[in-house]
C-alpha positions as CSV (number, residue, x, y, z in Angstrom):
1,M,-65.6,152.3,89.0
2,I,-64.8,155.1,86.7
3,S,-63.1,158.0,87.3
4,R,-63.0,161.2,84.7
5,L,-60.0,163.3,84.2
6,E,-61.4,167.2,84.7
7,G,-60.2,169.7,82.0
8,A,-59.2,167.5,79.0
9,N,-61.9,168.4,76.3
10,P,-61.3,167.1,73.5
11,V,-62.6,169.6,71.1
12,V,-60.2,172.1,70.9
13,N,-59.8,174.4,68.2
14,S,-56.3,173.1,66.3
15,A,-55.6,176.6,64.5
16,Q,-55.0,178.3,68.0
17,E,-52.5,181.0,68.0
18,G,-49.8,180.2,70.5
19,V,-50.4,176.7,71.1
20,E,-47.9,174.5,71.5
21,S,-46.8,171.9,68.6
22,V,-48.5,168.3,68.8
23,S,-46.1,165.8,66.8
24,I,-47.6,163.0,65.8
25,L,-46.5,159.5,63.4
26,A,-49.1,157.4,61.7
27,V,-48.0,154.1,60.9
28,I,-50.6,151.8,58.8
29,V,-49.6,148.4,58.4
30,L,-50.4,147.3,54.8
31,Y,-50.8,143.5,53.5
32,R,-51.6,142.7,50.1
33,L,-54.2,146.0,49.4
34,P,-52.8,148.8,47.4
35,P,-52.4,151.7,49.3
36,S,-55.2,153.6,47.4
37,E,-57.6,151.4,48.6
38,S,-56.9,151.3,52.1
39,P,-59.5,153.0,54.3
40,A,-57.4,153.6,56.8
41,L,-54.9,156.2,54.4
42,L,-57.8,157.7,52.6
43,S,-59.7,158.8,55.6
44,L,-56.8,159.7,57.5
45,R,-55.0,162.1,54.7
46,A,-59.0,163.6,54.8
47,S,-58.5,164.0,58.1
48,A,-55.4,165.7,57.5
49,T,-56.8,168.1,55.6
50,A,-58.6,169.9,58.7
51,L,-55.8,170.3,60.6
52,N,-53.5,173.4,61.0
53,H,-50.0,171.9,60.2
54,G,-48.5,174.9,62.1
55,N,-49.9,173.7,65.4
56,V,-49.5,170.0,64.5
57,R,-46.6,167.8,62.9
58,L,-48.0,164.8,61.1
59,K,-46.1,162.4,59.2
60,I,-48.3,159.2,58.0
61,L,-45.6,155.9,58.0
62,L,-46.9,152.9,55.2
63,Y,-45.6,150.1,56.3
64,D,-46.4,146.9,53.8
65,N,-46.3,143.5,54.9
66,T,-47.3,142.0,51.3
67,P,-44.5,139.7,50.4
68,A,-41.7,141.6,48.1
69,G,-44.0,144.6,48.8
70,Q,-46.1,146.6,46.3
71,R,-43.7,148.5,44.2
72,S,-46.1,149.2,41.4
73,A,-48.6,151.0,43.8
74,T,-48.8,154.1,43.2
75,I,-47.6,156.1,46.6
76,P,-48.6,159.8,47.6
77,E,-45.3,162.4,47.7
78,D,-46.7,163.0,51.5
79,I,-46.7,159.9,52.6
80,E,-43.4,157.7,53.3
81,Y,-43.5,154.1,51.7
82,W,-41.5,151.2,53.7
83,P,-41.7,147.9,51.6
84,A,-40.5,145.1,54.3
85,G,-40.3,142.3,52.3
86,T,-41.4,139.8,54.4
87,N,-44.9,139.7,57.0
88,Q,-43.1,139.2,60.5
89,G,-46.5,141.3,61.8
90,I,-48.0,144.4,63.2
91,S,-44.8,144.2,66.0
92,A,-42.4,144.7,64.0
93,A,-44.4,147.4,62.0
94,Y,-44.9,149.1,64.8
95,N,-41.3,148.9,66.4
96,F,-39.8,150.0,62.9
97,A,-42.4,153.2,64.0
98,L,-41.5,153.6,67.5
99,K,-37.9,153.4,66.4
100,M,-38.5,156.3,63.4
101,A,-40.5,158.4,66.0
102,G,-37.6,158.3,68.1
103,D,-35.0,159.0,65.6
104,Q,-37.4,162.0,64.4
105,R,-38.6,163.5,67.5
106,F,-42.3,162.7,67.4
107,D,-43.7,162.5,70.9
108,W,-47.1,160.4,69.8
109,L,-47.0,157.1,67.7
110,L,-50.6,156.7,66.1
111,T,-51.0,152.8,65.0
112,L,-53.5,151.8,62.4
113,D,-54.8,148.9,60.5
114,Q,-55.5,148.8,57.1
115,D,-59.1,148.6,56.8
116,T,-59.9,151.2,59.9
117,T,-61.8,154.2,58.8
118,V,-61.5,157.6,60.6
119,P,-64.1,160.0,60.8
120,A,-63.0,163.9,59.3
121,S,-62.6,165.2,63.1
122,F,-60.2,162.6,64.2
123,L,-56.8,164.1,63.9
124,E,-58.3,167.2,65.0
125,C,-59.5,165.5,68.1
126,I,-56.5,163.4,69.3
127,S,-53.8,166.1,68.3
128,A,-56.4,168.5,71.0
129,L,-56.2,166.0,73.3
130,A,-52.5,165.2,72.9
131,R,-52.2,168.8,73.5
132,N,-53.8,169.3,76.6
133,L,-52.6,165.9,78.2
134,A,-48.7,166.8,77.4
135,G,-48.0,167.6,81.2
136,C,-49.9,164.2,82.3
137,V,-47.3,161.9,82.1
138,E,-49.1,159.2,83.8
139,V,-51.8,159.3,80.6
140,A,-50.0,157.1,78.0
141,G,-52.4,156.4,75.8
142,L,-55.8,157.8,73.9
143,V,-58.6,155.0,72.5
144,P,-61.4,156.0,70.6
145,E,-64.7,153.9,70.5
146,A,-64.3,151.3,67.4
147,V,-67.2,149.5,66.0
148,D,-68.1,147.3,62.9
149,H,-71.0,147.8,60.8
150,G,-72.4,149.0,63.9
151,T,-71.4,146.6,66.4
152,F,-69.6,147.8,69.2
153,I,-65.9,146.5,69.4
154,S,-63.8,148.7,71.8
155,P,-62.8,149.4,74.1
156,H,-63.6,147.4,77.3
157,V,-62.7,147.6,81.1
158,L,-61.9,144.8,82.7
159,V,-63.6,143.3,86.1
160,C,-62.9,140.4,87.8
161,G,-60.9,139.3,84.9
162,C,-64.4,139.8,82.7
163,S,-64.8,142.0,79.6
164,R,-67.0,145.2,80.1
165,R,-68.3,147.7,78.4
166,L,-67.8,151.1,79.4
167,P,-70.7,153.5,79.7
168,K,-71.9,154.9,76.7
169,G,-70.1,158.0,75.3
170,F,-67.9,157.9,78.7
171,T,-64.7,160.3,78.1
172,G,-61.9,160.1,80.7
173,I,-59.7,158.0,82.5
174,S,-61.1,154.6,84.1
175,N,-60.0,152.9,87.6
176,G,-60.3,149.5,85.9
177,S,-57.7,148.2,83.7
178,I,-58.5,148.8,80.0
179,S,-58.3,146.8,76.8
180,A,-58.9,147.9,73.8
181,I,-57.8,147.1,70.0
182,N,-54.7,148.4,68.3
183,S,-56.1,150.5,65.6
184,G,-56.9,153.6,66.2
185,A,-54.9,154.1,69.6
186,I,-52.2,157.0,70.1
187,W,-49.2,156.3,72.4
188,R,-47.0,158.5,74.3
189,T,-43.5,157.3,72.8
190,S,-41.6,157.3,75.7
191,S,-44.3,155.6,77.4
192,L,-43.7,152.5,74.9
193,R,-39.9,152.9,75.4
194,E,-40.2,152.3,79.0
195,I,-42.1,149.1,78.5
196,G,-39.1,148.1,75.5
197,G,-41.9,148.6,72.3
198,F,-44.0,145.9,71.4
199,H,-43.3,142.4,72.4
200,S,-41.9,140.7,69.2
201,L,-43.5,137.0,69.9
202,F,-46.9,138.3,69.7
203,W,-46.1,139.3,66.5
204,L,-50.1,139.4,65.2
205,D,-52.4,138.2,67.7
206,Y,-52.7,139.3,71.3
207,L,-50.6,142.3,71.0
208,D,-53.3,144.4,71.9
209,H,-54.1,142.1,75.0
210,W,-50.4,142.7,75.3
211,L,-49.8,146.1,75.1
212,F,-52.9,147.4,77.4
213,H,-51.6,144.6,79.6
214,A,-47.9,145.9,79.9
215,I,-48.3,149.3,79.8
216,Q,-51.0,149.7,82.8
217,L,-48.7,147.0,84.8
218,S,-46.1,149.8,84.6
219,G,-48.5,152.6,86.3
220,K,-49.8,154.7,83.1
221,R,-53.2,155.3,82.4
222,I,-55.7,155.2,79.2
223,Y,-57.9,157.7,78.5
224,V,-61.0,157.0,76.6
225,I,-62.5,158.8,73.9
226,G,-66.0,158.1,74.0
227,N,-67.9,160.8,71.8
228,L,-64.7,159.9,69.2
229,E,-65.8,157.0,66.8
230,I,-64.0,154.9,64.4
231,E,-65.0,152.1,61.6
232,H,-63.3,149.2,62.1
233,E,-63.8,145.7,59.6
234,L,-63.2,142.7,62.2
235,S,-62.1,140.0,59.9
236,L,-63.5,137.9,62.8
237,L,-67.0,139.1,62.3
238,N,-67.2,139.3,58.4
239,P,-68.6,136.7,56.9
240,R,-66.5,136.9,53.5
241,H,-63.6,136.1,55.3
242,Q,-63.7,132.9,56.8
243,L,-61.5,131.6,59.7
244,S,-59.1,129.0,58.4
245,A,-57.5,126.5,60.2
246,E,-54.3,127.7,60.6
247,R,-56.0,131.3,61.7
248,L,-57.5,129.7,64.3
249,T,-53.9,127.7,65.5
250,D,-52.4,131.0,65.6
251,I,-55.3,132.6,68.0
252,L,-56.2,129.9,70.0
253,R,-52.1,130.0,70.7
254,A,-51.9,133.5,71.4
255,E,-54.3,133.3,73.8
256,S,-52.9,130.4,75.6
257,A,-49.6,132.1,75.7
258,F,-51.0,135.4,76.7
259,H,-52.9,133.5,80.0
260,D,-50.1,131.6,80.8
261,L,-47.7,134.8,81.3
262,Y,-49.4,136.9,82.8
263,H,-52.4,135.8,84.4
264,G,-52.9,133.1,87.5
265,P,-54.2,130.0,87.6
266,I,-58.0,130.8,88.1
267,S,-57.7,132.4,84.7
268,G,-56.2,129.4,83.0
269,C,-58.7,127.6,84.3
270,L,-61.6,129.5,82.9
271,L,-59.6,130.0,79.6
272,T,-59.6,125.7,79.5
273,M,-63.3,125.8,80.1
274,K,-64.0,128.3,77.8
275,T,-62.0,126.2,75.0
276,F,-63.4,123.0,75.6
277,V,-67.3,125.2,75.3
278,R,-66.1,126.7,72.0
279,L,-65.0,122.6,71.0
280,S,-68.5,121.9,72.0
281,F,-70.6,124.6,69.9
282,Q,-68.7,123.7,66.9
283,V,-69.9,119.9,67.1
284,L,-73.2,121.2,67.9
285,R,-73.6,123.3,65.3
286,G,-72.2,120.5,62.7
287,K,-70.2,123.3,60.3
288,R,-66.7,124.0,60.0
289,R,-65.2,120.7,60.9
290,E,-61.9,121.3,59.8
291,L,-61.6,123.1,63.1
292,W,-62.9,121.2,65.3
293,P,-59.3,119.8,65.7
294,V,-57.7,122.6,65.9
295,T,-60.1,123.3,69.1
296,W,-59.5,120.1,70.4
297,N,-55.7,119.8,70.3
298,S,-56.1,123.5,71.7
299,F,-57.9,121.7,74.6
300,V,-55.8,118.9,75.2
301,E,-52.6,120.9,75.7
302,R,-53.9,123.1,78.3
303,I,-55.1,120.1,80.0
304,V,-52.3,117.4,79.9
305,C,-49.3,119.6,79.4
306,R,-47.5,121.7,82.1
307,K,-47.6,125.7,82.0
308,A,-44.5,126.1,81.7
309,T,-43.6,123.4,78.8
310,R,-46.4,125.4,76.6
311,I,-44.6,129.0,77.3
312,I,-41.3,127.2,76.4
313,K,-42.9,125.2,73.0
314,W,-44.7,129.0,72.2
315,E,-41.8,130.8,72.8
316,Q,-39.4,128.7,70.6
317,D,-41.9,127.8,67.8
318,M,-42.7,131.7,67.5
319,R,-39.2,132.6,67.4
320,C,-38.7,129.8,64.7
321,R,-41.4,131.0,62.6
322,L,-40.1,134.7,62.5
323,K,-36.8,133.3,61.6
324,N,-38.0,131.5,59.0
325,T,-40.0,134.8,57.6
326,S,-37.0,137.1,58.1
């Protein structure tokens, strides 16, 4: 089930003379968080100090989804800041960054959430790997291992429709399909352009599922960096961030749309059963009663509505939502 790519040691001295330059555009998406408080920005700039910038061309873009932006925030001179003015999610931010990468001739795009913390060796490691894999065009993306306070998050390999963790520390290319979170992934920009960029309707939730599916469907592969770990604060695992009914609605609708669009009837039936099990657990626990109607409505929609009807309605609602926030 697992294979390794030989000759792709991620630990390479970036100061090595005569080494071909690697160009990386890093985009960090902000939302109601000052840049000076973003773990992603702070840790990425610290990681950049270890680089030989003669061999690595790095640019950091802060894309701010905070309504009206944060014009009073202090932005370091070496950082480009773009206030979107409205919140159209991470898809719009990533597509903006992808266009910038094309205009400014960056070969790789690094995507980061504001709450991700990368280690000091992060940029040295991924730039060395990107250099070693420059000629291996079948590899479209590189993903580190992500944890949240010691709890493993990603990546996973998909086996018979189920997510399974790769062997601990696995580094290389898996024969199975890989799924991972967006944050911390570095993408070959040419591969992203081949699939038309980031799906605008998966504007926030399930964009990562769609992206890994689309990339691998195009015939490209994902390189897993199992010996490189990042810390990512997943809001669903954080007891301080209580999931609202509105957020749960968005998540369940995106999940349903993704399965309807890209998976078969067996997967659809399993998702319907999974939704009912979620509802049962919510009721049995007797907590968060405001979430019960959300899960119930999601279950009923999957039972009553035809798949084509669900897809059309979801697409219309997403386009309307994005139009209203533009």
